[in-house]
N, C-alpha and C positions, 0 to 999 in steps of 0.2 A: 491584591488580589491576581494571579495568574491565571487561573481558570482552570479547574478540575486536576490541577497537580496532586492533591491530596486524595487521590481517587483510591478506595480500598480494593484490594485483589478482588473480591466478589463481583464489585461494578467494574473492574477491569475487564474480568471475563464477558459480562455483557455488552460492555464497549467494543471489545475486539470482534465478538460475534456479530454484533449491528451493523459495525464499521464492514467488514467483508461481506456481509449479506446484501448491504447496500451497493458496495463496488461490483459484486457481481450481477446486480441488477441492471448496471450499465450496458452488460451485452446487448440486450434488448432494445436499449435505446439508441445504441451507435448507428444502427440501421438507419435511423432518421437524418444522420450526417455522414453517409457512405460517400456521395458525390462531392461533400466540401472538402478542400485542401487540408489534409492531416495535420501538418504543423501550424497553420495559420488557427485552425480550429482549436487546436488546443492551447494556443495565445489566448483566443476569446475564452476558453473554459477557464484557464487560471487567471486570467485579468478580471472574469466576473467573481471567482472565488475570493480573490484578494477584496474586491470591493465589499462582498458580503462579510469577511471576515473582518475586515476594519470596522464595518458599521456595527457588529458584534461586539469588539472591544469597546468601542466609544458608548454602546448602550450600557454594557457591564462595567464601564468605568475602569477598565484594566488600563493602567497607565503603559505609556511607550517607555522600554528601557533602552537606554545606549547600549550599543553592542560592542564588545569588546572586539579588538582586532582578529581574535582566534575564533570568537562566535560568528562574526560575520563570514569569515572564511570558510567555517564549517557549514554555515547555512547556504551559502553560495557553491560550494561542492554538492551541498544535499540536491539542492535545485539543480545543479546541472547533470547529476548522476541519475538521482531518485526520480526527477521528474523529466526534464526536458531529454536526459540522455536515455532514460527508459524507453520515451516514445520514439525517439530515433532508431534505438536498437531492435524496438519491437516492429516497426513499420518495415524497416530492412529484414529482418528475420522473416516475416511472413510474405515479403516481396519475393525472396530468395527460394523460400521452402513452403511446407506445408503448414498451417495454423494450428493444427492438432498436433504436430510435433513440438512446435515452439511452446503452445501451452503446456504441453508435458514437461518441458525442460524448466521452465518458470515456475512449475509446481514444486521443485525442488527447494523453494525458498525456505519452508519450515526446517529442512534438515540442516541447511547452510547456518540460520540463525541459531539453531539448536546446539550447533558445534561452535561456530566461530565468537557469539556472544560471550558464552564465559570465558573462552580463552583469552579474549581482549580485556578479561578481568582477572586474568591470571588465576583462573580457575579451572578444574576438569568439568568436561560437560556431563551432564546428568544422563546416564544410562536410560532412566526411564523415558526423558524427554527427548532423545535421539531415538530411541525405539517408536515412541509415539508420532515422531516428525516423519519417519519412514513410513508407518502406515498411512498417514495422512497424505505426504506426496505421492504414495502408491494408488490411493484413491483417485487425486487428482488425475493421475496418468491415464489410468482407467476410465475417468469421466471424459478428458479431453479425447482420449485415443491416441496412439502412437504415430499414425501418418508414417509419412515419409520426409526426407529432407536431404541437403547435402553439406559440405563442409561450410561453405559461405554462410547458409543459414544457420548452421549449427553454432557458429562464432557470435552472428550477430544476438541469438537467442541467449548464450552465455551472457553476452553484453546486457542484454534487458534484464536476465536473472541477476545480476552484479547491481544493476540500477535498484532493482526490488530490495534488495538486501541492504543496499547503502541508505535508502529511504528510511528504514528503521535504525541502524546502527550508527549513523551519523548525527541522528537527532537526540541520542541517547545523553550524551554529556551536556548538552543545552536545555534538556527539559525541566531539571529541578529549578533552575533559575527562571526560564522564559516561560515554561509552562506550554500546554498544548496548543492554546488559542495563539499565542504569538507565535510561536514555532511554525505554525500551520499558516498563520498569514504572512510571515516573513518569506518562507520557502517558497509559497506561491507567487507573492510579488517578486522575487527574484529569478524564477523561472520565465517569466513573460518576457523579458529581451531575449535571453537565450532562444526561447522558441521562435521569436520573430527572426531572428539570424536565420536559424534553420529554415523557415518558412520562405524567406527571400531567397537563398540558395536554392531550395527546391523547386518553387513554383513562381518567382521572381514577382512580377506586378499582379500576376492572379492569385497571390498568397491569401489575400482578404476579399473576397468579394462578400458583398451584401448577401446575408443568409435570407433564406425563405422564411415564410412564419413557422412551418413545420421544424425547420432547422433550428430556428431562435428558441422554439421550446425545448428542442433537445438540448441545447448548450443551456439554457437556464437551469435544467435539471441535473446537467452534468455539474455546473458549476456549483449550485446551490447544496443540492444533495449528496452527489458522488464525490465532489471536490470538498467544498467547506465542511461540510457536517461530517462526512466519513474521515477526513483527515484529523480532525478534533478528537473523534471518537478514540481513532487508532493510537494518537499520541498518548491519549489518556489510558489507554490500555497499555502500550508499552512503558508508561510512567509507572503504572502500578504493579505491572505483573514481570517486566523485563521484556528485552527482545526475543529472548529465546522462548518463553512461553507464550508471549503473545503471537509469535512467527505460527505457532499451530493453526490458528484461526485463518490465516492466509488461506488454508485449503478450503475454506467455506465459501469463497467467491466463485469458483466454478461450480460447484454444487448448486448454489443460489442463482446462477445464471441460467442452470436447465429448468429449474423451478420457475424463472420469471418467464421464461421461453415458454413453458407450458401454459401459466395463468394467463399470457398474453395471446396466446393461441399460435404462437408462431413456431412451436416444436414441441415434442412429446419427447419425455424420457425413454431409454430403451433400458434394456438389461444392464448394460455395462454402466450406464449412467447411475441406476438404482445401487447396484453393487459398489461402485465408487462413492457414491455419497454416504453409504453405510460404512464403508471403510474410514472416510473422514471424518464421520461422526465419532466412531469409535476411537480413533487415535486423538482427537481433540479432549474426549472424555478420560482416557489414559493419561494426557498431559496434564490437564488443568483440574482434575478433580480434588487433588490436594490442595489447591489454590482456593476451591470453592469451600472444601471442608475446613480451612484453616490450620491446616497440618503444617507441623514445622517442618521446613524444608530449606536446607543451606542454598540449594539452587533455585530455590523460589523467591530469593532475596530481591525486593522490588528495585528498579531502577532509579524510582524517585528518593531512594535513600542514599545515592551515591551523590559525590561532589562532582564538580565540572571535569577532573581528572578521570572519571570512571571508577575512582576506587569506593571501597564501601565508606559511608560517612558515619556510620554509627558504632 
């Protein structure tokens, strides 16, 4: 048993929504580690998540599978781009520009996945999914605000966008054999040394100070809930729905961040937040309604039904 590999489309929608809602909640938690070195903190987060995922694999008696050279290379690339690379690009983008504009650019993930995923499978993109992705990304941009920026910030933000896309697309060929649990555990483990290198280059000997009690609690939440739990749910959604349809759920993260801030009393939604959240919801429903209803759709063929080369296996 590889864990959640045979997830049905209806459950895949729930996993995708839950994963991105959890990820959005991290925005309120990140304030608790704002003073901790960024890359060292991310290394701690992924190390903790790796430990949690390995324990889950052991408890569920999911046996280790020997990785082929291609699988190891793909997972290493996933860890380097979708995890470590994303963090490096995001930090540099925010350092050189406005966080709102960076968030708006990264909000284009649903559009890129809706177009690129079917093209990689040698199929034309679904007009319905692309339209839904445009609505979702527009809602994200409205929620984030457009802010201001410069060319350097733009380039780093595009790098972060590419990392977000790679996080899903690079996992597609290995999910059928390894399953969401193994992919999440292996990717998290492979990202730790990469982040430690980035931490050493950025902060030297001060890269891993002892966390305060508040920081430790924040890291624990990020490792267990936002990383271990959310990663497994996300890959279960990608396995069941395909990266193109699951990508629509990515727009829920900014909306849930606004909700989390409101619930915790650290912020309150404005009109743009509410309209943006409404657009995101409409886009998600437009794109995923056929999956929930079980309608036959050539564009809805789940990635779990593909072999390791990305071709349809049935």
